[in-house]
Structure formats: structure tokens, C-alpha cells
N, C-alpha and C positions, 0 to 999 in steps of 0.2 A: 776594729774587728768584733767587738761583742756588739756595739751599736748595729752594724749590719746584719748579724745574726737575730737581732732582737727584731729588727724591721722585717725580714724575711719571716720571721713567726709570727709577726703580727699581720701581713699581707696573706698568709695561710691560714690566718684566724686559729693558730696553734696554741690556745690559751694555756694548754695543761703543760707545755715546755716550759714557758715562759714562768708560770708559778712555780715549777720545781727548781729552777736556776735563781728565781728573783732574790731570795736572801742573800745569798752568795755574791751576787752581783752588787746588791745594795751595801753589803760589807764593804766590798772592794772600793764601791763608788765613794763611800763615807771616809775611808781610810787615803784613797789616792788624789779625791778632789777635794772635800769639805775639809778635812783637816791636814791637805797640804801645808808645809813651811814654806812654800812659794806660789806664785800665781800660776794656775793652771792654764794651758793654752787654750785659746778661743775654739778650735775646731774639736777638742776634748770637751768642752762645755756644751757645745753643739750639738754633738752626737751623743751627749750624756740624757738628751731629752728623750731618747728611744726608750731608756729604763724608766725614766720619772715618770712619765705619761702613764705607767701601770702601777704605780704607787698607790696603795689604798690609805682612808683614813687611818687606820690602825698603824700602819708601815709608818707613816708620817710622824705621828704621835710618839709612837715608841722609840722609833730608830733616828730619822730625820732631824726631827724638832732638837732634841737635846744636843746633837751634834751642832746644830745650827747655833745655838744660844753659847756652846762652849766654844767654838772658834772664832764667834765675833768679838768674845772678851780676850782671846789669846792673840790673834793678828787679822784684825778687820781688814788690814790694807791688801791683805793677799785673799780673803775669804768673801769680799763683798761681789764681785763681779759672779762668782761662781753662786752664791746665793740669789742674786739677781736672775740669774739664767736659770736656776733650781725652780723659782718662782714661777717664772713664765712657761716652764714645760709642764708641771703638774696640771691635771684635769680635775683634781678634787676642788670644793670650795673651802677655802682658807679662813673664813669670816670666823670659826670659834678658837681659831690661833693667832688672830690678826693682832691683837695686842702685845702676845709674848714676841712675835716677830717685828712686829713695827718698832716696839720700844729699841731692840737692837740695833735696828736700822737707824731710827730717828737719832740715836747719841752720835752718829757720824756725820750728821747735816752740820756739825760745827766743828768739824776737824780741822787741823792746818794743813790738810791735804787737799787741792783741789781736785784731783782725779778721784779721790775717795769720796769726796762730797758730791760730785756729779753720779758716781756708780750708785751712792744713797738714794739720790733722787729717782734714779730710774728704779732701782730696786724695789722703793715704795710705790711706783705706780704700778709696776708687776704685781706687787702685794695687793692693791686695792683692785686691781681688774680679776682678782680672783675670789673677791669678797661680794657676796650679794646680799648681806645683811647689813641694812643701814646703820645700826647700832654701833656694829663693828667698825665700821669707816668713820662714823663721826668719834667713836672713843680714840682713833687713831690721830684724827685732826685736833680734836681737843688736847690730846698730849702735845702737839707740835705747837700749838698757840702757848701751852704753858712754857715750853722751851723757849719759845719766841717772846715771852714775857719774863725769863731769866730763871725759870725753876732748875735749872742745871746748870746755872752761871750766867751772870750778864753778859751778853753779846755786844762786844764792843767794836767788832769788826763788820763793816759793810757786807763782806763776801758769805758771813755767817748767816747774816739776818737775809741775804739773797738765797741761800741755801735753803733754810729753813722754810721761807715762802715759796720757794719753788717745789719743797716737797708737799706744802699744803697744796698747792695746785695740782701737782701729780696725781693727789687722791682723789681727783675730780674723775679720773678715768675709771671709776670703779664699776662692778657689775650690778648694782641696785638699780629696779626698774620698777615702773608705774609711779603711783602715788607717794610710794617710800622714796623715791629719788627726787621727788619734788620737796618733800618735807627735808630730806637731808641738805639740798642744795641752800634750801632757806636758812634752816639753823646755822651753818657753815658761814652764809654770807653775814649773817647778824654777828658771827664772832669777829670780823673784821672790823664792824663799828669802832670799838674802844681806840683802836689805832690810828682811825680817821679823825679822832676827836681830840688828839696832842694839840696842847695849847699852843706852843711857838710855830708859827706859819713857816719858818723854814725847816723846822723837824718834821713838819708834817709833809712839805712839798717833797723833801728828800725822801721819807718813808713811802709817801704815794708814787714816787717814781719806782720805789721797788716794789711796792705791792701791785702795782697795776698788772701785770700778766697773770699771778694768781687768782687774784680777785676776779678779773674777767671772767676764766675758765668756772668759776661758781657762778657767776652772775649770768652766764650765757644759757644755765640751765633753769634758772628761777622763774616760776610763773606766778607765784603767791607770795609776798611776803608781809609781815604785819605793817600795819601802817605805821607806828611809830619807828619802827626799823627803817621803813621807805623813806620816811621824811627826812631823818638823820642822814642817811646813807646816799641818797640822790642830792640832798642839798648842798653836801660838802663836796661830792664828785664833781659835781655841775660847775663849782665855782673854781674849781681847781686848775682845770686844763689849761685856759688862757695864763694862768700864772706859772704854770709849769713851761709853757712855751719860753716865757722870759728867762726862768733860770735854768732850764734844761734843754731848750731848743726842740722840744717835742713838735712835730709838726701838726698843722693842724688835721691832716687826714688822720694820724693816729688819734688824736682826741675824737673826732667823728667816728672812727671805728670803733672807740671804746664805748661811745654814747650809744650805737648801733645795738650793743651788748645789752643795754641796759633794758630792762623791763618798762612800758609806758604805763605810770600810774599817775593819778592826779595828786596833788599836793596838798595837806588839809592845811 
């Protein structure tokens, strides 16, 4: 009902009424949705957008951000979907809060709960879409690569590696534009190289099969890469598909589709 009232006020451009009651409604939202001890129904999360689109930077920083951090520590399995919907509904740029939110979400990419991992991947994508600062997005991706490398404990389960890599891929849906976007995509692509240089061919083939979708998302945006990175990255990638076909039955069309995403460079 409150959502309907807010939609009406918005359609009437009655900002004064919205501002008058927004504080009380945010308090209610925090108590009943963000801090809920059970999962909130999807229709409530959807209608909450009518309120969240009016949230200012000061309201987010002082009210919502502390609540997000608290509920993620207390009950992430109940809060993740609500936080994901919250991030997608906001109209403010979240670049300055990206790491505070991103770290809380990223820790759930290696949870022992498939649904929670999937929700965390989507939440990271929604966060990236609200970030226009390339440094903020790169900081999140760098943090994710650290998790992949074992900064929060070695990832021994394949699904955990897949989840973290999917999180890295989801960050490619950012709001960075222009030359900064190109610089960001190139920087992130280079971060993949150490994982493409693993010594054991079987380890490399297995990891490549996991890494392929995430790397493709970032490579599709790359126009300029350093010569050293291009040589290492493309030589390894162009050698793998036929071997992957043998071990993982990846069809030629998949390999060709992946190659079509690669920028065309002359190898030195």
C-alpha cells in the first residue's frame, strides 16, 4: 500500500509529501525488510523500489549502508536477495560505497549454499551497474581475484571457483563509460593471465573451462591491451580450444564464438 501511495505522489511530482514521510518509511523498510529474520517476499522487494528510488546519498550512507553491513554479518541467506533488489532500485551512484558493499557480498560467493552464491553474483552485477567510477569497479574485481587466489581460504570446491569467476564476470556490467571503460577492461583482462599460466596442463584445461565465460565478458570490451599481455593471453587461449574439445567436448562453434570475441592483434 505504501508503494502505491509513493507511486501516486511520484506521478503527481509531490516531492514535499514524499520527503515528509520518507524518513519514517525508511525506518520501516530497514526493520521489516533489511533486518528481517526471514526472507522477504519478492512482491514486497519489488514494491520497495518505489521508496528506494528517492533515497539520497546522505540517507544511504547514514541509514542503509550500516544496516546492509549489519544484516550481512547476521543473516546473509535471508538478506542477500533484499540487498540485491535494493541495489537495483537505487538511482544514486554507488561508486564511493562499492568496496564496503562489495566485500560483504563477495564473501558469500564461496558459501556452502548454491542459492546464496547465485544471489551474490546477481547482487554484484546490480552493484556494478550503479558504479560509474572505474577505480571503484577495479577495486571490487581485484578483491575478487584475491579471493580466487585464496586470501579468504583456499577454494577447494569447483562450485566456489565458478561462483567467484561468475562474480568477476558480473562486474563487467558496470556503468563506466568512454576511455575509462576501455582502460578498466584491459586492466581486468590482464588479471586473468596468471591463471592462464598454470603449469599443469590438466589444471589449466579445467580452470579454463571455468574461466571462459567470465573472461569472454571482459575481453568483448577490450580494444587495447599491452603487447606483453596480448602475447601471453592470446597464445595460450588460441592453443586451448582444440584440447578442451578432447577433454570437455566443447564444440567447435563455442571455440569459434570465443575467438570472435578476441580483439585482432598481431603477435610479436
